[in-house]
DOZAMI-916773 format. One record per residue (C-alpha): residue in three letters; residue number from 1; x, y, z. Coordinates in pm, whole numbers, plus 50000, padded with zeros to 5 digits. Layout:
! residues N
 residu num  east north    up
    ALA NUM     X     Y     Z
...
! end
This chain:
! residues 606
 residu num  east north    up
    MET   1 82911 13739 70021
    GLY   2 82651 13506 69916
    GLN   3 82863 13296 69677
    GLY   4 82912 12927 69723
    GLN   5 83250 12846 69882
    SER   6 83549 12694 69677
    ASN   7 83599 12339 69624
    GLU   8 83885 12317 69860
    GLU   9 83672 12454 70147
    GLY  10 83407 12180 70071
    PRO  11 83050 12184 70087
    HIS  12 82852 12287 70384
    LEU  13 82666 11938 70413
    THR  14 82784 11605 70268
    THR  15 82557 11402 70041
    ALA  16 82498 11147 70301
    GLN  17 82373 11412 70551
    VAL  18 82148 11577 70296
    SER  19 81995 11215 70203
    HIS  20 81947 11174 70583
    GLU  21 81795 11513 70629
    LEU  22 81550 11454 70315
    ALA  23 81444 11098 70431
    LEU  24 81345 11259 70801
    ARG  25 81158 11527 70595
    PHE  26 80966 11316 70382
    ALA  27 80882 11071 70675
    LYS  28 80745 11317 70886
    ARG  29 80544 11520 70616
    CYS  30 80441 11233 70379
    PHE  31 80334 10964 70618
    THR  32 80086 10969 70916
    PRO  33 80236 10836 71239
    LEU  34 80044 10497 71190
    GLU  35 80180 10474 70834
    LEU  36 80530 10533 70961
    TYR  37 80507 10280 71235
    SER  38 80370 10046 71004
    PHE  39 80636 10079 70748
    GLN  40 80913 10044 70998
    ASP  41 80745 09723 71095
    VAL  42 80727 09583 70727
    PHE  43 81062 09670 70678
    LYS  44 81164 09509 70989
    SER  45 80995 09198 70892
    LEU  46 81143 09171 70546
    ALA  47 81515 09299 70591
    ASP  48 81822 09085 70559
    HIS  49 82124 09186 70783
    GLN  50 82492 09201 70721
    ASP  51 82747 09404 70900
    SER  52 82483 09551 71135
    ILE  53 82302 09691 70810
    ALA  54 81971 09610 70727
    TYR  55 81840 09610 70366
    LEU  56 81598 09447 70117
    LYS  57 81685 09225 69850
    GLU  58 81518 09179 69511
    ASP  59 81319 08854 69560
    THR  60 81218 08979 69910
    ILE  61 81059 09269 69751
    ALA  62 80902 09066 69458
    ARG  63 80752 08827 69713
    PHE  64 80597 09103 69911
    LEU  65 80462 09308 69626
    GLU  66 80323 08957 69463
    ILE  67 80509 09049 69111
    PRO  68 80437 08745 68895
    ASP  69 80758 08568 68764
    ILE  70 80582 08495 68438
    LEU  71 80606 08888 68355
    GLY  72 80983 08890 68397
    ALA  73 80938 09233 68559
    SER  74 81099 09149 68926
    SER  75 81450 09252 68813
    ILE  76 81331 09574 68627
    ILE  77 81146 09691 68939
    PHE  78 81450 09639 69145
    GLN  79 81660 09819 68912
    MET  80 81414 10133 68943
    ILE  81 81394 10123 69300
    SER  82 81778 10083 69342
    TYR  83 81809 10414 69153
    LEU  84 81514 10573 69312
    GLY  85 81664 10496 69658
    ALA  86 81971 10713 69590
    PHE  87 81742 11022 69546
    PRO  88 81847 11311 69502
    PHE  89 82182 11182 69419
    GLY  90 82123 10963 69111
    GLN  91 82484 10943 69038
    ASP  92 82529 10718 69346
    ALA  93 82283 10452 69218
    PRO  94 82237 10162 69252
    VAL  95 82231 10186 69636
    VAL  96 82171 09947 69907
    LEU  97 81791 09940 70006
    GLY  98 81810 10039 70365
    PHE  99 81513 10191 70546
    GLU 100 81583 10565 70464
    GLN 101 81639 10454 70102
    MET 102 81305 10277 70098
    ILE 103 81137 10594 70224
    MET 104 81270 10757 69903
    VAL 105 81129 10484 69703
    VAL 106 80770 10497 69835
    VAL 107 80728 10863 69841
    ILE 108 80816 10884 69483
    MET 109 80644 10574 69384
    THR 110 80323 10700 69549
    LEU 111 80354 11081 69444
    ARG 112 80371 11156 69822
    TYR 113 80673 11365 69743
    GLN 114 80423 11643 69604
    ARG 115 80336 11696 69968
    VAL 116 80687 11849 70027
    LEU 117 80796 11962 69695
    LYS 118 80534 12201 69570
    LYS 119 80738 12434 69400
    GLY 120 80706 12438 69026
    ASN 121 80623 12174 68797
    ARG 122 80801 11882 68981
    ASP 123 80737 11572 68727
    ARG 124 80891 11244 68817
    THR 125 80887 11145 68436
    LYS 126 81250 11209 68368
    LEU 127 81358 11035 68700
    LEU 128 81154 10719 68621
    PHE 129 81341 10740 68274
    ARG 130 81654 10756 68444
    SER 131 81551 10464 68690
    LEU 132 81473 10247 68398
    ALA 133 81763 10349 68138
    VAL 134 82077 10197 68073
    TYR 135 82398 10383 67924
    ASP 136 82596 10324 67628
    ARG 137 82933 10342 67788
    GLY 138 83108 10027 67642
    GLU 139 83074 09851 67967
    SER 140 83016 09507 68052
    HIS 141 82654 09353 68003
    ASN 142 82512 09029 68039
    ASP 143 82448 08764 67753
    ASP 144 82077 08873 67724
    GLY 145 82133 09229 67655
    ASN 146 81969 09358 67979
    PRO 147 82145 09528 68260
    GLU 148 82322 09305 68512
    THR 149 82117 09249 68831
    ASN 150 82159 09492 69085
    GLU 151 82142 09210 69323
    GLU 152 82544 09198 69281
    THR 153 82519 09511 69484
    HIS 154 82424 09316 69782
    LYS 155 82718 09052 69784
    ASP 156 82914 09300 69996
    VAL 157 82639 09547 70139
    GLY 158 82916 09692 70344
    ALA 159 83105 09825 70023
    SER 160 83030 10138 69869
    ALA 161 82720 10124 69641
    ALA 162 82842 10424 69431
    GLY 163 82843 10387 69038
    SER 164 82566 10388 68781
    HIS 165 82404 10144 68558
    VAL 166 82575 09941 68347
    ALA 167 82587 09902 67984
    GLY 168 82292 09804 67777
    PHE 169 82216 09896 67401
    THR 170 82366 10133 67153
    VAL 171 82070 10314 67042
    ASP 172 82054 10591 66739
    VAL 173 82008 10943 66885
    ALA 174 81636 11060 66836
    ALA 175 81573 11386 66692
    ASN 176 81584 11694 66954
    ASP 177 81742 11460 67198
    GLU 178 82022 11718 67248
    GLU 179 81754 11972 67367
    GLU 180 81667 11765 67691
    GLU 181 81842 11909 67994
    ASP 182 82051 11662 68241
    ASP 183 81928 11853 68542
    ASP 184 81645 11654 68733
    ASP 185 81374 11913 68807
    LEU 186 81269 11679 69110
    ALA 187 81608 11630 69269
    LEU 188 81673 12024 69233
    ALA 189 81330 12076 69413
    ALA 190 81453 11846 69687
    LEU 191 81781 12014 69745
    GLU 192 81620 12364 69725
    SER 193 81397 12250 70005
    LEU 194 81664 12194 70212
    ASP 195 81887 12484 70129
    ALA 196 82155 12241 70003
    ILE 197 82150 12333 69622
    GLU 198 82533 12381 69662
    VAL 199 82577 11980 69702
    PHE 200 82419 11914 69376
    ARG 201 82699 11711 69155
    HIS 202 82640 11631 68787
    GLY 203 82775 11284 68826
    ASP 204 82505 11111 68614
    ALA 205 82605 11032 68257
    PRO 206 82415 11263 67996
    ILE 207 82076 11148 67971
    THR 208 82127 11144 67581
    GLN 209 82334 10873 67611
    ALA 210 82062 10665 67796
    SER 211 81784 10454 67665
    ILE 212 81536 10210 67794
    PRO 213 81570 09851 67645
    SER 214 81236 09776 67461
    ASP 215 81201 09452 67600
    ASN 216 81233 09587 67949
    LEU 217 80976 09856 67886
    LYS 218 80729 09588 67746
    LYS 219 80755 09378 68056
    LEU 220 80726 09693 68269
    ILE 221 80412 09789 68066
    MET 222 80257 09431 68122
    LEU 223 80296 09473 68486
    LEU 224 80149 09839 68474
    LEU 225 79840 09698 68295
    LEU 226 79789 09450 68555
    ILE 227 79834 09682 68844
    ALA 228 79628 09954 68691
    PRO 229 79297 09872 68880
    LEU 230 79455 09792 69218
    GLY 231 79287 09909 69526
    THR 232 79435 10032 69848
    GLN 233 79588 09737 70014
    GLU 234 79433 09496 69741
    SER 235 79635 09186 69677
    LEU 236 79796 09151 69328
    ALA 237 79699 08786 69352
    ARG 238 79339 08848 69278
    HIS 239 79425 08937 68941
    ALA 240 79595 08620 68874
    GLU 241 79329 08514 68611
    ARG 242 79481 08768 68385
    LEU 243 79810 08563 68341
    SER 244 79703 08257 68145
    GLY 245 79557 08153 67829
    ASP 246 79390 08405 67600
    GLN 247 79417 08687 67876
    LEU 248 79790 08650 67885
    GLU 249 79806 08671 67504
    SER 250 79582 08977 67515
    LEU 251 79814 09137 67774
    ARG 252 80111 09096 67581
    ARG 253 79936 09229 67251
    THR 254 79832 09510 67448
    ALA 255 80181 09608 67586
    ASP 256 80303 09579 67201
    ASN 257 80058 09835 67100
    ILE 258 80162 10066 67389
    LEU 259 80521 10006 67327
    GLY 260 80451 10093 66966
    ALA 261 80373 10466 67095
    PHE 262 80743 10498 67218
    VAL 263 80967 10314 66930
    ASN 264 80931 10124 66624
    VAL 265 81119 09784 66761
    GLU 266 81202 09678 66404
    LYS 267 81409 09994 66394
    PHE 268 81537 10079 66733
    PRO 269 81628 09869 67013
    GLY 270 81548 10118 67295
    VAL 271 81356 10420 67388
    LYS 272 81532 10756 67413
    ILE 273 81441 11056 67660
    HIS 274 81276 11265 67391
    GLN 275 81050 10988 67304
    PHE 276 80969 10922 67660
    ASN 277 80894 11279 67751
    THR 278 80682 11333 67418
    VAL 279 80457 11054 67453
    ILE 280 80402 11023 67842
    PRO 281 80224 11362 67887
    ILE 282 80011 11331 67582
    SER 283 79904 10971 67540
    LEU 284 79984 10803 67858
    PRO 285 79977 11046 68167
    PHE 286 79839 10780 68396
    MET 287 80054 10499 68308
    PHE 288 80262 10484 68634
    ASN 289 79956 10535 68871
    GLY 290 79941 10177 68940
    PHE 291 80248 10211 69148
    ASN 292 80059 10437 69383
    ALA 293 79846 10132 69542
    LEU 294 80118 09864 69480
    PHE 295 80399 10060 69688
    GLU 296 80136 10162 69951
    HIS 297 80161 09796 70087
    PHE 298 80457 09904 70249
    LEU 299 80260 10150 70480
    PHE 300 80031 09854 70594
    SER 301 80168 09586 70836
    LYS 302 79958 09264 70873
    ASN 303 80146 09202 71200
    ILE 304 79996 09508 71358
    ASP 305 79637 09494 71480
    PHE 306 79529 09873 71484
    THR 307 79190 09792 71656
    LYS 308 79365 09730 71998
    ARG 309 79521 10072 72009
    ARG 310 79341 10320 72190
    ASP 311 79481 10621 71997
    SER 312 79402 10460 71661
    PRO 313 79114 10573 71457
    PRO 314 78845 10321 71372
    LEU 315 78915 10132 71034
    PRO 316 78710 10223 70738
    PRO 317 78456 09981 70632
    PRO 318 78541 09744 70332
    ASP 319 78456 09911 70015
    PRO 320 78174 09713 69878
    THR 321 78261 09799 69521
    MET 322 78589 09607 69560
    ASP 323 78394 09291 69507
    GLN 324 78220 09402 69186
    PRO 325 78393 09288 68857
    LEU 326 78616 09542 68720
    LEU 327 78404 09509 68381
    PRO 328 78032 09389 68417
    GLN 329 78083 09216 68081
    ILE 330 78364 09152 67826
    GLY 331 78296 09326 67489
    GLU 332 78412 09226 67135
    ILE 333 78693 09493 67185
    LEU 334 78697 09611 67540
    ASP 335 78855 09349 67767
    LEU 336 79032 09396 68103
    ASN 337 79365 09470 67930
    VAL 338 79210 09731 67694
    LEU 339 79031 09872 67998
    SER 340 79372 09922 68178
    GLN 341 79491 10079 67861
    LEU 342 79200 10317 67873
    SER 343 79332 10417 68200
    PHE 344 79659 10518 68118
    PHE 345 79510 10820 67960
    MET 346 79159 10848 68137
    PRO 347 79106 10860 68515
    GLY 348 79068 10494 68643
    ASP 349 78810 10587 68896
    ALA 350 78568 10678 68610
    LEU 351 78637 10352 68423
    PHE 352 78704 10043 68669
    ARG 353 78366 09928 68798
    ARG 354 78190 10202 68628
    LEU 355 78129 10126 68264
    ARG 356 77822 09979 68113
    LEU 357 77782 09819 67756
    LEU 358 77527 10045 67604
    TYR 359 77565 09924 67235
    SER 360 77741 09667 67053
    GLY 361 77705 09609 66680
    GLY 362 77732 09234 66702
    ASP 363 77414 09215 66938
    ALA 364 77206 09519 66846
    GLY 365 77278 09533 66468
    PHE 366 77521 09758 66265
    SER 367 77280 10036 66202
    MET 368 77246 10414 66326
    GLY 369 76893 10336 66440
    SER 370 76998 10070 66688
    PHE 371 77272 10283 66789
    GLU 372 77031 10555 66865
    THR 373 76817 10336 67063
    LYS 374 77094 10208 67280
    VAL 375 77318 10517 67330
    PHE 376 77084 10837 67328
    ASN 377 76948 10962 67660
    TRP 378 77282 10839 67857
    ARG 379 77341 11140 68019
    ALA 380 77711 11072 68135
    PRO 381 78034 11041 67896
    THR 382 78066 10770 67683
    ILE 383 78349 10581 67484
    LEU 384 78329 10460 67150
    LEU 385 78540 10173 67018
    VAL 386 78580 10044 66681
    SER 387 78795 09788 66528
    GLY 388 78852 09638 66173
    ASN 389 79091 09534 65891
    ARG 390 79243 09735 65660
    ILE 391 79097 09769 65299
    SER 392 79355 09688 65032
    GLU 393 79432 09961 64785
    PRO 394 79306 09963 64525
    PRO 395 78983 09794 64688
    THR 396 78890 09472 64544
    GLY 397 78526 09416 64651
    GLY 398 78237 09610 64515
    GLN 399 78111 09757 64827
    GLU 400 78484 09851 64925
    ARG 401 78495 10025 64585
    ALA 402 78165 10202 64657
    PHE 403 78288 10325 65008
    SER 404 78620 10447 64845
    ASP 405 78431 10631 64580
    THR 406 78273 10845 64862
    LEU 407 78629 10951 64967
    PRO 408 78902 11185 64821
    PRO 409 79137 10994 64637
    LYS 410 79391 10842 64866
    ARG 411 79711 11025 64878
    PHE 412 79864 10898 65202
    LEU 413 80020 10568 65297
    ASP 414 79890 10331 65560
    SER 415 79987 10392 65910
    SER 416 80175 10078 65945
    LYS 417 80218 09715 65832
    SER 418 79939 09569 66063
    SER 419 79604 09491 65887
    HIS 420 79395 09508 66193
    VAL 421 79317 09855 66356
    VAL 422 79134 09982 66660
    PHE 423 79032 10342 66700
    GLY 424 78810 10517 66967
    ALA 425 78678 10823 67099
    TYR 426 78568 10967 67415
    LEU 427 78265 11205 67428
    SER 428 78184 11389 67779
    GLN 429 77835 11525 67644
    PRO 430 77523 11323 67554
    TRP 431 77465 11183 67204
    ARG 432 77217 11339 66971
    GLN 433 77126 11367 66608
    THR 434 77305 11667 66468
    HIS 435 77166 11885 66199
    LYS 436 77404 12193 66168
    GLU 437 77671 12198 66418
    CYS 438 77876 11944 66575
    ILE 439 77872 11832 66959
    GLY 440 78135 11783 67192
    ASP 441 78402 12016 67364
    THR 442 78759 12036 67445
    ASP 443 78737 11744 67652
    THR 444 78668 11496 67386
    LEU 445 78937 11264 67282
    LEU 446 79024 11085 66966
    PHE 447 79262 10759 66999
    GLN 448 79393 10489 66852
    LEU 449 79465 10164 67047
    GLU 450 79588 09922 66794
    PRO 451 79849 09850 66630
    VAL 452 80007 10194 66792
    HIS 453 79882 10353 67087
    GLU 454 79824 10745 67066
    VAL 455 79572 11005 67191
    PHE 456 79469 11315 66993
    HIS 457 79356 11570 67225
    ALA 458 79083 11808 67100
    SER 459 79221 12158 66998
    THR 460 79045 12489 66960
    ILE 461 79111 12549 66580
    ASN 462 78775 12446 66507
    LYS 463 78475 12304 66679
    ASP 464 78413 11997 66455
    TYR 465 78450 11756 66718
    VAL 466 78152 11510 66659
    SER 467 77848 11468 66432
    PHE 468 77590 11219 66413
    THR 469 77376 11263 66093
    LYS 470 77120 11047 65916
    SER 471 76963 11061 65570
    PRO 472 76892 11261 65376
    THR 473 77197 11430 65502
    SER 474 77472 11414 65232
    HIS 475 77750 11132 65346
    ALA 476 77547 11048 65664
    GLY 477 77727 10853 65943
    ILE 478 77938 10944 66248
    ALA 479 78230 11162 66235
    PHE 480 78485 11285 66468
    GLY 481 78700 11578 66358
    SER 482 78530 11639 66013
    PRO 483 78309 11926 65904
    HIS 484 77959 11876 65945
    PRO 485 77786 11739 65645
    LYS 486 77538 11955 65468
    SER 487 77213 11903 65548
    LYS 488 77057 11799 65219
    PRO 489 77229 11684 64885
    THR 490 77180 11977 64634
    ALA 491 77358 12012 64302
    GLY 492 77689 12135 64305
    LEU 493 77813 11977 64649
    PRO 494 78123 11787 64621
    PRO 495 78073 11407 64573
    HIS 496 78342 11331 64832
    VAL 497 78310 11330 65208
    SER 498 78495 11641 65370
    LEU 499 78749 11457 65609
    GLY 500 78931 11674 65878
    ALA 501 79296 11687 65932
    VAL 502 79273 11458 66223
    SER 503 78953 11270 66195
    LEU 504 78787 10921 66222
    MET 505 78447 10882 65996
    LEU 506 78195 10573 66001
    ASP 507 77968 10540 65730
    SER 508 77580 10515 65790
    SER 509 77575 10132 65756
    PHE 510 77868 10078 65976
    GLU 511 78033 09884 65730
    PHE 512 78336 10087 65651
    GLY 513 78548 10343 65851
    VAL 514 78859 10584 65757
    PHE 515 79114 10747 66008
    THR 516 79298 11022 65854
    HIS 517 79577 11204 65986
    ASN 518 79694 11491 65780
    TYR 519 80014 11615 65966
    THR 520 80093 11864 65682
    SER 521 79773 12073 65722
    GLY 522 79864 12145 66082
    GLY 523 79588 11996 66243
    GLY 524 79212 12056 66315
    ALA 525 78944 11982 66580
    PHE 526 79224 11745 66725
    HIS 527 79592 11818 66746
    ASN 528 79842 11642 66526
    SER 529 80053 11354 66659
    GLN 530 80360 11469 66815
    SER 531 80557 11152 66777
    ARG 532 80445 11024 66420
    LYS 533 80509 11357 66215
    SER 534 80377 11227 65881
    ASP 535 80075 11177 65688
    TRP 536 79882 10878 65699
    GLN 537 79535 10741 65634
    ASP 538 79378 10391 65732
    ARG 539 79036 10282 65540
    PHE 540 78910 09960 65717
    GLU 541 78614 09733 65704
    ILE 542 78449 09729 66047
    GLU 543 78461 09426 66251
    SER 544 78327 09551 66576
    LEU 545 78171 09862 66714
    GLU 546 78092 09922 67079
    VAL 547 77984 10229 67299
    TRP 548 78020 10209 67657
    GLY 549 77876 10430 67923
    CYS 550 78086 10602 68193
    GLY 551 77854 10574 68517
    GLY 552 77645 10310 68720
    ASP 553 77316 10218 68823
    LYS 554 77207 10578 68862
    GLU 555 77292 10698 68500
    GLN 556 77140 10372 68389
    GLU 557 76816 10450 68571
    GLU 558 76822 10805 68458
    GLN 559 76849 10660 68079
    ARG 560 76571 10419 68149
    GLN 561 76323 10691 68295
    ARG 562 76410 10934 67981
    TRP 563 76319 10665 67749
    GLU 564 75998 10592 67922
    TRP 565 75915 10972 67920
    GLU 566 76004 11017 67545
    GLU 567 75778 10692 67469
    ARG 568 75492 10849 67671
    GLU 569 75522 11166 67465
    ALA 570 75526 10990 67132
    GLU 571 75225 10786 67242
    ALA 572 75049 11095 67320
    ARG 573 75132 11242 66960
    ARG 574 75021 10924 66820
    LYS 575 74665 10958 66987
    VAL 576 74642 11301 66877
    ASN 577 74760 11226 66493
    LEU 578 74558 10898 66476
    GLY 579 74247 11042 66660
    THR 580 74089 10907 66954
    GLY 581 73743 10836 66831
    ASP 582 73616 11156 66976
    ILE 583 73610 11381 66690
    GLU 584 73527 11715 66907
    ALA 585 73791 11638 67179
    ASP 586 74056 11582 66916
    ARG 587 73958 11907 66738
    ALA 588 74002 12096 67062
    LEU 589 74362 11936 67114
    LEU 590 74442 12030 66780
    GLU 591 74328 12388 66805
    MET 592 74487 12415 67160
    ALA 593 74834 12306 66984
    GLY 594 74764 12562 66710
    LEU 595 74755 12320 66436
    ILE 596 74395 12402 66325
    GLY 597 74188 12695 66383
    GLY 598 74201 13058 66258
    ASN 599 74321 13051 65872
    ARG 600 74447 12697 65954
    SER 601 74221 12395 65802
    GLY 602 74415 12111 65935
    GLY 603 74240 11866 65698
    SER 604 73932 11660 65763
    MET 605 73882 11515 66116
    ASN 606 73644 11239 65960
! end
């Protein structure tokens, strides 16, 4: 009793019955009645028909979602959703995209499946990997090395759509790939929710044989950067200006930096599951969030005027913030594409239309004094960005040599062949000058944006998160992840800066910086890289330095009021120190402050 029936007796339910039941459950619990009604109308208006079967074609979906042709991502999206439509039976992909299959697609792309599949950690990462992957099976592929278009499926939509992805690239097996489990947690959760686990079949090719072609992933990343700021029912056409000229080049360059987080394209033609599973949770946890708003377009029909329905709720008023620019001004480092890149590991609602440029070295001057004037008293989180060009080794100029002399001898190689680097940090606490202890907490982030994207999360090994020290402190400057400098230079102190295992340090003149990744040491205030398991160090001459405040007009007004209060306090102290002309009144103030009187002379008042 309780054991599954033999193969001869067959399963209780067929895969078609299970898929149908799951689609009904998703439709009922993941959509409101109005959304489902609208979804049905959208599908009906878009569908082609053959042999009484209604289905969606690749070009139809691309036009509806307004995917730009210049990105070359339409076929990749179609490959993804032709796989997701087969959920939870990936071995049956690619499938004809009928209405029930599109229900699967939309609930997965918008994360609405979480309303039904709440058991355990049901992550869609592995599912998305399979939807993008090609398999090394020695099967046919087209001339450009990309998988043959799934549009071929619809030449005869009445025929069986069973089968898997066609051949792609032969990719060297990455380390630890053999440890990846083939079972998809999300698919198992779906079957468990229907008490139909016995229907599960291991028909997919082993995931270790799969890889995502690097070129395909780059095209997808470009699309994800473009759709990252999309609001509910916002048209992608509103962002068309990002697809021409310098902005398009910036989009491609940013995508290359993110692709570098997964794979060295000079050595490997594709991304394996181990790399995908390692990078996404740590450095790109929100990379696919743009799909939420994009695929919610299926849930809003332009053919239906809900205001005429008696039972329909009033439409929400238009969001006035949607007319505000995504970024109030373009910085020397931060543009719209880098902003989208930041949203891949920071919540977008704290970034888009929410950043204020507090400090720019190119405008305010490269000095700690101007940094303090512009950044201090901002009571909300901040993002520091620094870019520069790597210093040659050994250094050639006098200033470069002087900077290198303050550092321990260089033992590590450069992180890459690229000469240009961009690093950054996120600090949730207000900036202030530090004297003995660092500021920051476990929310602090250290990251690299170029030439390889990577995020280094705070650890609890120590609390050397952020220091801001000025002369006469030894080795003054701004440091992330390094021990706090000694308060006074004294005899016997080491002549070199003490650099943390994973750290970024900027000198007090903001001329030079150094990023260190000492993997061998096991990490410090920030965790080691999980994808680049080696020691490396980048010493660079600073080109640009920016600090952006996370917040809006309220935070800006609070900063202004605090500066005014401090200015009034400073003016009051100056009047006491310099004298107001009334000797007796000044003496009384000083006595009240405890500066004179009793055994204290306080000096002459004349």
